[in-house]
C-alpha positions in Angstrom: -26.5 40.9 -74.8 -27.8 37.7 -73.5 -29.8 37.9 -70.2 -29.8 34.6 -68.2 -32.3 34.7 -65.4 -30.7 31.7 -63.7 -27.2 33.1 -63.6 -26.2 34.7 -60.3 -22.8 36.4 -60.2 -22.6 36.1 -56.4 -21.1 32.9 -55.1 -22.5 31.1 -52.1 -19.4 31.9 -50.0 -19.7 35.6 -50.9 -23.4 35.5 -50.0 -22.7 33.9 -46.6 -20.0 36.6 -45.9 -22.5 39.3 -46.8 -25.1 37.8 -44.5 -22.6 37.6 -41.6 -21.6 41.3 -42.2 -25.3 42.3 -42.2 -25.9 40.3 -38.9 -22.8 42.0 -37.3 -24.0 45.4 -38.4 -27.4 44.7 -36.9 -25.8 43.7 -33.6 -23.6 46.8 -33.5 -26.7 49.0 -34.2 -28.7 47.2 -31.5 -25.8 47.6 -29.0 -25.4 51.3 -29.8 -29.1 51.8 -29.2 -28.8 50.0 -25.8 -25.9 52.1 -24.8 -27.8 55.3 -25.7 -30.7 54.2 -23.6 -28.5 53.1 -20.6 -29.5 49.4 -20.7 -26.0 48.2 -21.4 -24.6 49.8 -18.2 -26.6 47.3 -16.1 -25.3 44.4 -18.2 -21.8 45.7 -18.0 -22.1 46.1 -14.2 -23.5 42.6 -13.9 -20.6 41.2 -16.0 -18.1 43.0 -13.9 -19.6 41.7 -10.7 -19.7 38.1 -12.1 -16.0 38.4 -13.1 -15.1 39.8 -9.7 -16.9 36.8 -8.0 -15.1 34.4 -10.4 -11.8 36.0 -9.5 -12.5 35.8 -5.8 -13.4 32.1 -6.1 -10.3 31.4 -8.1 -8.2 33.2 -5.5 -9.9 31.2 -2.7 -9.2 27.9 -4.6 -5.6 28.9 -5.1 -5.2 29.9 -1.5 -6.6 26.6 -0.3 -4.4 24.7 -2.8 -1.3 26.5 -1.7 -2.2 25.9 2.0 -2.8 22.2 1.2 0.6 22.1 -0.6 2.3 23.7 2.3 0.9 21.2 4.8 3.6 18.9 6.1 1.3 15.9 6.1 0.4 16.5 2.5 4.0 17.0 1.6 4.9 13.7 3.2 1.9 12.0 1.6 2.6 13.3 -1.9 6.4 13.0 -1.7 6.8 16.7 -2.6 8.8 17.1 0.6 11.7 15.4 -1.2 12.0 18.1 -3.9 12.0 21.1 -1.6 15.1 23.2 -1.4 17.6 22.1 1.3 16.2 18.6 1.6 18.8 17.1 -0.8 21.5 17.3 1.9 19.4 14.9 4.0 19.2 12.2 1.3 22.1 10.1 2.8 20.4 10.1 6.2 17.0 9.1 4.6 18.7 6.3 2.6 20.4 5.1 5.8 17.1 5.1 7.6 15.5 3.2 4.7 18.3 0.7 4.7 18.0 0.2 8.4 14.3 -0.3 8.0 14.8 -3.0 5.5 17.5 -4.6 7.5 15.3 -4.7 10.6 12.5 -6.4 8.5 15.1 -8.9 7.3 16.3 -9.6 10.8 12.8 -9.9 12.1 11.9 -12.6 9.5 15.2 -14.4 10.1 14.6 -14.5 13.9 11.0 -15.6 13.2 12.4 -18.5 11.1 14.9 -19.4 13.8 12.2 -19.3 16.5 10.0 -21.6 14.4 12.9 -24.0 14.0 13.7 -23.9 17.7 10.1 -24.6 18.6 10.0 -27.6 16.2 13.3 -28.9 17.7 11.8 -28.5 21.2 8.7 -30.4 20.2 10.9 -33.2 18.7 13.0 -33.4 21.9 9.9 -33.6 24.0 8.6 -36.5 21.9 12.0 -38.3 22.3 11.9 -37.8 26.1 8.4 -39.3 26.2 9.5 -42.2 24.1 12.6 -42.7 26.3 10.4 -42.7 29.5 8.0 -45.3 27.9 11.0 -47.5 26.9 12.5 -47.2 30.4 9.1 -48.3 31.9 8.9 -51.2 29.5 12.5 -52.3 30.3 11.8 -52.0 34.0 8.6 -54.1 33.7 10.5 -56.7 31.8 13.5 -56.9 34.2 11.6 -57.3 37.4 12.1 -60.6 39.3 8.6 -61.7 38.7 8.8 -60.9 34.9 12.0 -62.9 34.7 10.5 -65.8 36.6 7.5 -65.8 34.2 9.7 -65.7 31.1 11.8 -68.6 32.4 8.6 -70.7 33.2 7.3 -70.0 29.7 10.5 -71.4 28.3 10.6 -74.3 30.7 13.7 -73.3 32.6 13.8 -73.6 36.3 15.1 -70.7 38.4 17.2 -71.6 41.4 19.4 -69.8 43.9 23.1 -70.6 43.7 24.5 -72.9 46.4 27.6 -70.9 47.0 27.5 -67.2 47.5 29.0 -65.1 44.7 32.5 -63.9 44.9 33.5 -60.3 45.1 36.3 -59.3 42.8 38.5 -56.4 43.9 40.5 -54.5 41.4 
């Protein structure tokens, strides 16, 4: 029989499994010894207290979350009020209110546009009034007796009064 000193019949996977089993056995023995001495009871009690605190914190968080979800303001803000039971029968009213809201916005902008147009027309009418007044003043200045006499003198035409009075024509 041939003896090979480099040949190992145990594979690396089997060796790793054996080491894990040995480590597990050591842990179990250590834990059993701790249980026998009473040291594990303190750890168990500390673990139970920690778990109780974590449960209390989780319950507190859940209570706050449920209270927040139940808040009317939060339901309006998040939109979850629309999916509650019994709200679906109010959908037509809410749609009507939304439609009226958009209609009022449209009417507001339409009236704003008309107001701006009216203001612009008022400004144009005011300018036309001022121009009319200026033209009337110019016409009045040009049609006064002294203005007519000046114009006639500038053109070399003499102004005289008629010898016979004018005739009145009756209809």
